[in-house]
Structure formats: C-alpha cells, structure tokens
C-alpha positions in Angstrom: -65.1 16.5 10.7 -64.0 19.3 8.3 -66.6 20.2 5.7 -65.7 19.7 2.1 -64.9 22.7 -0.1 -64.3 22.6 -3.8 -62.3 25.6 -5.2 -62.4 26.2 -8.9 -59.9 28.7 -10.3 -56.4 29.8 -11.3 -53.0 28.7 -10.2 -50.0 31.0 -10.9 -46.5 31.6 -9.9 -46.1 35.1 -8.4 -43.0 37.1 -9.2 -42.9 39.9 -6.6 -40.6 42.9 -6.6 -40.6 45.4 -3.7 -40.2 49.0 -4.7 -40.3 52.3 -2.8 -42.7 53.8 -5.4 -44.4 52.4 -8.5 -42.6 53.3 -11.7 -44.1 55.7 -14.2 -44.6 54.8 -17.9 -41.1 54.6 -19.5 -39.3 54.7 -16.2 -36.9 52.1 -14.9 -36.4 52.0 -11.1 -34.2 49.8 -8.8 -36.3 47.5 -6.6 -35.6 46.7 -2.9 -36.1 42.9 -3.2 -37.5 40.0 -5.2 -39.5 36.8 -4.3 -41.0 34.0 -6.4 -44.0 32.5 -4.7 -47.0 30.2 -5.4 -50.1 32.3 -6.2 -53.2 32.6 -8.4 -56.6 33.6 -6.9 -57.9 30.0 -7.1 -54.8 28.5 -5.5 -54.6 31.3 -2.9 -58.2 30.7 -1.8 -57.7 26.9 -1.8 -54.7 27.3 0.5 -56.5 29.8 2.7 -59.5 27.5 3.1 -57.2 24.5 3.9 -55.3 26.5 6.5 -58.5 27.6 8.1 -59.6 24.0 8.6 -61.4 23.1 5.3 -61.2 19.8 3.5 -60.3 21.2 0.1 -60.3 19.9 -3.5 -58.8 22.2 -6.1 -59.8 22.2 -9.7 -57.4 24.0 -12.1 -55.2 23.5 -15.1 -51.4 24.0 -15.2 -48.8 23.8 -17.9 -46.6 20.7 -18.3 -43.6 22.7 -17.0 -41.6 23.1 -13.9 -43.7 25.8 -12.3 -46.8 23.8 -12.9 -45.3 20.7 -11.2 -44.1 22.9 -8.3 -47.5 24.4 -7.9 -49.1 20.9 -7.6 -46.5 19.9 -5.0 -47.1 23.0 -3.0 -50.8 22.3 -2.9 -50.2 18.7 -1.9 -48.0 20.0 1.0 -51.0 22.0 2.2 -53.1 18.9 2.4 -55.3 19.8 -0.6 -56.7 17.2 -2.9 -55.0 17.8 -6.3 -56.5 14.8 -8.2 -58.6 17.2 -10.4 -55.7 19.3 -11.5 -55.0 18.7 -15.2 -52.0 19.6 -17.4 -52.0 21.5 -20.7 -49.2 20.5 -22.9 -49.7 23.5 -25.2 -49.6 26.4 -22.8 -47.3 27.4 -20.0 -48.5 27.7 -16.4 -49.8 31.1 -15.3 -47.6 33.8 -13.9 -48.3 37.0 -12.1 -45.9 40.0 -12.1 -46.4 42.0 -8.9 -45.0 45.3 -7.6 -45.4 46.1 -3.9 -44.7 49.6 -2.7 -43.6 50.9 0.7 -47.2 51.5 1.7 -48.1 47.8 1.1 -50.1 48.6 -2.0 -49.7 46.4 -5.1 -49.9 46.5 -8.9 -50.4 43.1 -10.6 -50.2 41.9 -14.2 -51.3 38.3 -14.8 -50.3 36.2 -17.8 -52.9 33.4 -17.4 -51.4 30.7 -19.7 -53.0 27.3 -19.0 -55.6 28.8 -16.7 -57.6 29.9 -19.7 -57.7 26.3 -20.9 -59.8 25.1 -17.9 -63.0 24.1 -19.6 -66.5 22.6 -19.1 -65.3 19.0 -19.5 -62.8 19.5 -16.6 -65.8 20.5 -14.4 -67.9 17.6 -15.6 -65.1 15.2 -14.8 -65.1 16.4 -11.2 -68.8 15.7 -10.6 -68.0 13.2 -7.9 -66.1 15.9 -5.9 -68.7 18.5 -6.6 -71.4 16.3 -5.4 -69.6 15.6 -2.1 -68.9 19.3 -1.5 -70.6 21.6 1.0 -69.4 24.8 -0.7 -68.1 25.6 -4.2 -65.8 28.7 -4.4 -64.9 30.4 -7.6 -63.2 33.5 -9.1 -62.8 35.0 -12.5 -59.2 34.1 -13.5 -60.4 31.2 -15.7 -62.8 31.4 -18.7 -66.2 32.9 -17.8 -68.0 30.1 -19.7 -66.3 27.6 -17.4 -67.4 29.7 -14.3 -71.0 29.8 -15.6 -71.1 26.1 -16.3 -69.6 25.2 -12.9 -72.1 27.5 -11.1 -75.1 26.0 -12.9 -73.8 22.4 -12.3 -73.0 23.0 -8.6 -76.4 24.8 -8.1 -78.2 21.8 -9.7 -76.4 19.6 -7.2 -77.7 21.7 -4.3 -74.4 23.2 -3.4 -73.7 26.6 -1.9 -71.8 28.5 -4.7 -69.7 31.5 -3.6 -68.3 33.7 -6.4 -65.5 36.2 -5.8 -65.9 38.3 -8.9 -62.2 39.1 -9.3 -60.6 40.4 -11.4 -63.4 42.8 -12.0 -65.6 42.0 -15.0 -69.2 42.4 -16.2 -71.2 39.3 -15.6 -74.3 37.9 -17.5 -77.6 37.8 -15.7 -77.9 34.1 -16.2 -75.1 33.5 -13.7 -76.6 35.3 -10.6 -79.5 32.9 -9.7 -77.0 30.1 -9.3 -75.1 31.9 -6.7 -75.6 31.6 -2.9 -73.1 34.4 -2.2 -71.1 37.0 -4.2 -68.2 38.8 -2.6 -67.1 41.9 -4.7 -64.9 44.7 -3.4 -65.7 48.4 -4.0 -64.2 48.4 -7.5 -65.9 45.2 -8.5 -69.4 46.1 -7.2 -69.3 49.4 -9.1 -68.5 47.5 -12.3 -71.3 45.0 -11.6 -74.0 47.5 -10.6 -72.9 51.0 -11.7 -73.2 52.2 -8.0 -70.1 53.8 -6.5 -69.7 52.4 -3.0 -68.2 54.9 -0.4 -70.2 54.1 2.7 -72.9 51.8 4.2 -75.8 53.5 2.4 -74.2 53.2 -1.0 -73.1 49.6 -0.3 -76.8 48.8 0.5 -77.9 50.3 -2.8 -75.4 48.4 -4.7 -76.0 45.1 -2.9 -79.8 45.4 -3.6 -79.1 45.5 -7.3 -77.4 42.1 -7.2 -80.0 40.7 -4.8 -82.6 41.6 -7.4 -80.6 39.6 -10.0 -81.1 36.5 -7.9 -78.1 36.2 -5.5 -79.0 35.1 -2.0 -76.3 37.0 -0.1 -74.1 39.9 -1.1 -70.9 40.7 0.8 -68.9 43.8 -0.2 -65.4 43.8 1.1 -64.2 47.3 1.9 -60.5 46.9 2.8 -59.4 48.0 6.2 -63.0 49.1 7.0 -64.2 45.5 7.0 -67.1 44.0 5.0 -70.8 44.9 4.4 -73.3 42.0 4.4 -76.7 42.3 2.7 -79.0 39.3 3.1 -82.7 38.9 3.8 -82.0 38.8 7.5 -78.8 40.9 7.9 -77.8 44.2 6.6 -74.8 45.6 8.4 -71.1 46.5 8.3 -68.7 44.1 10.1 -65.5 45.8 11.1 -62.0 44.4 10.5 -59.3 44.4 13.1 -56.8 47.3 12.8 -53.4 46.2 11.7 -50.3 47.7 10.0 -50.4 46.6 6.4 -47.1 45.4 5.0 -48.5 43.7 1.8 -52.1 43.5 0.8 -51.5 40.9 -1.9 -54.0 38.0 -1.5 -55.9 39.7 1.3 -59.2 39.2 -0.6 -58.3 35.6 -1.4 -57.6 35.0 2.3 -61.0 36.5 3.1 -62.8 34.3 0.6 -61.0 31.1 1.6 -61.8 31.7 5.3 -65.3 32.7 4.5 -65.9 29.5 2.6 -64.9 27.5 5.7 -67.3 29.5 7.9 -70.1 29.0 5.4 -69.4 25.2 5.1 -69.4 24.9 8.9 -72.8 26.6 9.0 -71.6 29.4 11.2 -74.0 32.4 11.6 -73.1 34.8 8.7 -71.8 37.6 10.9 -69.5 35.1 12.7 -68.3 33.7 9.4 -67.5 37.2 8.1 -65.8 38.3 11.3 -63.6 35.1 11.1 -62.8 36.0 7.5 -62.0 39.6 8.4 -59.6 38.5 11.1 -57.9 36.0 8.7 -57.5 38.7 6.0 -56.1 41.2 8.6 -53.5 38.8 9.6 -52.5 38.1 6.0 -51.6 41.8 5.3 -49.1 41.8 8.1 -46.7 39.6 6.0 -45.2 39.8 2.6 -46.4 37.6 -0.3 -49.5 35.6 -1.3 -49.8 32.1 0.0 -47.0 32.4 2.6 -48.9 35.2 4.2 -52.1 33.1 4.7 -52.7 32.4 8.4 -53.6 29.1 10.1 -56.8 28.6 12.0 -54.9 28.3 15.3 -53.6 31.8 14.9 -56.9 33.5 14.1 -58.2 34.9 17.4 
C-alpha cells in the first residue's frame, strides 16, 4: 500500500519561452517556441510524488478562474486528492514566466496571486489529512507564516516534515526544530547559513549549521553532481546519473517529490536519495515542468 504524503504549496500555470540566449535589460529577442504548462513548486512536487508511487493529498489555493480550474483537473488526472484545494475569489491563480536557453538553463519570474492567500485556517481544516499522512512536504511559494504553522502542526502530530526552502529566503530559528529534513540547493544553503558550498567539505560545514538549529537531516542538492546528505549516521555525497540536460525546470521539485516517497516508504536514506537523483536526472532530459516528471516504472 502506498504511503500517504501531504504536499502543501503553490500551484501555478507556467508560460515557457525557448530562447537561444537570455535577453539583456531593454533587449527584445525572438524566441524559438512557447508552451503553457501546469507548474508551481507545490504542484510539481505533488505530481512527482504521485508518479513515483505516493498516495498524495495537495493543499493549495487557486483563483476562481480558468487556469485555476484547469490546474485542479490536471491534478485529479494524476490521481492526487484535491479535496483540500480552495478557491480565492479575489485573486487570480498564480503564473510563472519562464525563459529556457539553449543550454537548458532557466530564468523564472513568478506572479503568485492566490498562492499568497493560503493561510493557517486552510491548514487547520486539513487536520484529518495531515493526521493520516506519513510525510508532509512543503516549499516557500506560499506565506512563510503558513509554512511555520503547518510545520509546527505536522510535527505535533508526529509527522516527518520535509522542507524544500525554495525560493531562497531567510528562515526563523523557530521553524527548524519542527523539520525532519531540509533540502536546500547551493544557493539556498548559503542564504540560510552564510557558508558558500563548493565541495563536500563546505557542504558539511553548512549542513552542520542547520543541524545545530534542530533539523534532523540536511540534504544539499548540487545539480549534476548529485546530493550531499548530513545526518547523525550518514555524511556523504550521493552522485547523480550523467545525462544531457535539455531543461532543468522542476528538477529540484522532481527530486523532492521522489525523495518524499522514499522517506514515506522508510527506505534507507542513501537509497531514497539515489532514487530521487535518478528521477531528477530523467526530468531534465525533457522540456517543461510537470510533463517532464518521470513515472516510477521508468526510474531504473
């Protein structure tokens, strides 16, 4: 039986333009193509977890508009429980404007809209689902006050709380003791700790800072190199498969969604991270966010 995962976070519609090179300020360029796709870090991670075998409930807020309705339908099509998605009549659904260059790198601007209306009451209304969960996974594209409240509530219910601290932001010390796991990348860990991560030694120093704040496990994602894990029992780099990147959009979301499934299934941590690395590596070989997320059967 699939373990239950609650994902709390954002839902956006991604508008993606392919370009040979990113424009400079004041410059207009001609793109190579355009796609409009379902996205948002929360929704991406929910879909990744569902495709990797998780029984997923998603908590978010959308606008009472066509893109919001389409987002809910897309999530239902993935087999995700959408009963705790609420609508905001006063704000539009979130959108992300994404440029992807010929090297597969991306630049993203998010207009969060209704995502910023997700509040503590929305979390409290989902106590039944939180209580039934094995893992609660969150990011930072919704109000920080909501994230803190959800982490404290989930921790009090005895749940394993995973925080992907993206987009990068400073976090209050009161949040850390409620986290089972935190999964920053190199940019995010430097903002959280002041330590610039360039190798395993610097990753260990940065991870120790967050361990001392009360997090059980720190995992630093380092792109094509893989991920560094720092726990009481395990301190090592876990390599990622080598692939040709086409589009890195949602690679981190794929990693976190897959990781949440491994944690919920009680896999050994190194196995859970390796599984997440493989999933993320597959995701960058395709264009787009949610449509690039792999299914469990294809993660070898």
